[in-house]
C-alpha positions, 0 to 999 in steps of 0.5 A, a space after each residue: 500500499 502506497 503512502 496516499 492509500 495508507 493516509 486514506 485508510 487511516 482517515 477512513 478508520 478514524 471516521 468509522 471510530 468517530 461515528 461509532 463513538 458518536 453513536 454510543 454517546 447518542 445512545 447513552 444520552 438517549 438512555 439517560 434522558 429516557 431514565 429520567 422520564 420517570 423522575 418528571 412524574 414526581 412533581 417537586 414541591 417546596 411549600 412545606 419546611 420538608 421538601 417533597 415530591 408527589 406523583 399523582 394518580 394516573 388518569 385522575 378522576 375527582 369522583 374516585 378515591 385514591 390511596 396514598 403511598 408514603 415513601 421514606 428514603 434511606 440514608 442515601 437520600 438524605 439532604 435538601 435537593 428534593 431529588 435524591 429521595 427518589 429511589 429504585 422503588 419510586 422508579 418501579 412505582 412510576 411504571 405505567 403498567 403499575 400505575 394503571 393497575 394501582 392508581 394512587 398518589 406517591 408522596 416522597 418527602 426528603 429529610 437530612 436526619 432520621 424520621 421523627 414526629 415532625 415528619 409525621 406531622 408534615 406528612 399528615 398535613 400534605 395528605 390531608 390536602 390531596 384531592 380525592 385521597 382515601 384517608 382509610 388507605 394511607 400506606 407507608 414504606 421505606 428501605 434502610 433508614 426509611 424502613 427504620 422510619 416506617 416503624 418509628 412513624 407507625 408507633 407514633 400513630 398506630 391508627 393512621 396508616 392502613 398498612 406498611 412495608 419496611 425493607 431492611 428496617 430494624 436499625 443499625 447495630 449500635 442503635 438501641 431497641 426502638 420497636 414496641 411490638 404491642 403498639 403495632 401488632 394490629 397494623 398489617 405489616 409486610 417486612 423484607 430483609 436479606 439474611 446476609 445484611 450486615 448494615 441493618 442486621 437480620 437478627 433484629 428482624 427475626 427477633 421482632 417477628 418472634 415477638 409478633 408471633 407471641 402477640 398474634 400480630 399481623 406481620 409477614 416477613 419475607 427473607 431474601 436468602 443470601 442477600 445483603 442490604 441492597 434489597 430495596 427493589 425487591 419489595 416491589 419487583 419481588 425475587 425468586 430467592 424469597 421465603 415468606 412467613 406469617 406471624 398469625 392467621 390474621 395475615 393476608 396470604 396474598 403473595 403479590 406485595 402491591 395487591 396485598 398493600 392495596 387490599 388493606 384498609 382502616 375500614 377493615 380494622 375498625 
């Protein structure tokens, strides 16, 4: 190959490489843009001291009543940017098929600290102002710090939430005991935990479940065999390595989490 041919060959190879890189970059940009589409479904609100995001029911009809899912983020969502609290499970809840099957509000507040009574007060104020909210079907879920917070808020007002789904939520190794099972034994709770979790130890979840069994409580526990702390998505998406136990025959045996959740109502507990 002579010099001009070698020169043309190099430019051709470079052009092909640039086209490939450009195509990859375009695909990555499109993927990023697509991955952010669900975020836009959660309207950012700052009309309270606590920033929050709100996803409204798909196909909202003022003549209907809609459940409210309150989502408590874990430690990775802490802050005040009103964005980091949107986690993998809020993305899954934004899936259009799920929204059609389970129309509801999803409320995602953000906190720089552990969840407490002030947060519950704000959550109640926000929910009370939601058009057509079904006040008998307010649900609470969260992972890690949010799972811990789920148990905290349930104890602060056991009669407010119709059901709860805490994931990896029984506290850090150095924390003191914080759950009084007798306060929450009548609330339908479906807890999720990896048995290899070293961040929020699985042993605490087992201890709580044993207490609920003795009290005849309404708690289901799904254990993800071999999983560590990162199991947040599975409370919505499920998994093939889970086994579920019921603390008593009061528990709803429904195997699909969202179907179970949306079947719970304060009307059935009064």
